[in-house]
C-alpha angles and dihedrals in degrees: 000000000000091000090051092052091047091053092045096052097042096049111086093211093053101037115111137165117288093246092055092048092051092046091058089058094042090053090057099037119036092197124111093208090060091054089048092051092048091052092049089050090049088052091058096040093052089050092050092056094038094243092142097160088062089047089061089049090056090049092050091046093053092048093048092049097044096246117158112250119211116222090223091067090050091050090054090053094045093050092047092050092048091047091053093049094248094138098159092050089048092053091043090054092049091051090051089050090053093047091050094057093237112167104249133180135213088269092073091044092052092051093052093045088052089051093050092048091049090055092049096254094125097146091052088050091053091047090052091049091053092043092052093043089058088052091055101262101122117201120239127223087265089059093049092046090055091055094042091054091049094048091047089058094052118010129032092190090057091056092058091047090053091049090052090049092050090048091052089052091045090235115186114226120234128202092275092053092053090046092052095046098041090052091047096049091044094050088052092049092245090139097160092059091045091050090049092054092047091052089047089056091056091046092052090043091238101156112231115227129211092278093056092046092047091051092049091046090049095054093043086053090051089051089051091241097145095161093058091042093061092040088059091045090053090046090057091053092049091051092047093243108154114231121226137209093272091055092053092042091056092047095048092046090051098049093042091054089049089055094248097128092155090062089048090054091054089052092047091053089049090051091052092048089056093051096249120153104253095192089092092066101041094097090050090052094048090049090050093052093046091051089056092046093248093137093157092057090047089055091049089053089052090051090051089052091055092047088056090052094252111142114218116234135214089273091058091053091045092055094049092043089054090050092049093050090058094055122095093220098048097156094055092048094049092050088065085074093060104035108125092239093046113101095208121084122223107247132220088228091058089048093052091045092056092042092057089054094050092248111158116216 
């Protein structure tokens, strides 16, 4: 039946208004439940072929003729509209659902709040959450997480308002909530609050995932707490939590800035043994070597980058130029870029950098 309907509505010669299509069925089956099932099937078929304007016609037809509308059909349409970026249409359908007194749940609400947040209408999403909460549709932690994420990207004050609202409702945080907030507090150097949440996770036996650990490792790196950083790294290994590129990147950046380039080399080898793309940490490595005055090693890393097909950027040259400018024998060091056997080419950017500092090549 579904295949027949799909063919009928997608063929220009066969397509007809919803009322006519339903009338064809009514003339054969004098049973309201059959008509209702047909309309619900049309709901799904129009969504499958992205004919959303006809989907709305089906909805209006069912409301006008007193046919019961199942929320599941509405959820399918709302999700499809959100996925296709049709946020206004998604909100429009939700408003029609509310007007028609269809019994809805928090699932529909969460979809629409997600669509509003995605289109930048975060305040409208929050207002809708409060409005629906008053009507008895209480948001879940997933609904709150959606709004938290949106506010974090645009408005710090809004985050605090959301946290107050969640506290008033005695909302229990889940792993995603902790992940969002720990990353937010850490990125704003509010390490005490981040640490408190991390401890709360352990107390509540909410298992941190790789994203939480990476966030905590990152802000410990920013705070210069290397000992805690590696304790957390070891804790991940003991719990069998697989590290990712970002975890290694934070660790390597931290040890390089602390001047422990040898430790960074060990981490790099470990990354390679696990099959990670090491290109993302090359600039970190070059910076670490230059800070220690190992300009030759920095140039070797640059050569390795080129062999792997990785094109150095302006930041790479800036790092090396900074390192060169600190050397006493700058001219000799720079000539390493242009020796015939050297794989790295002397750049105009490096030349300009040295020139502005009165360094004679």
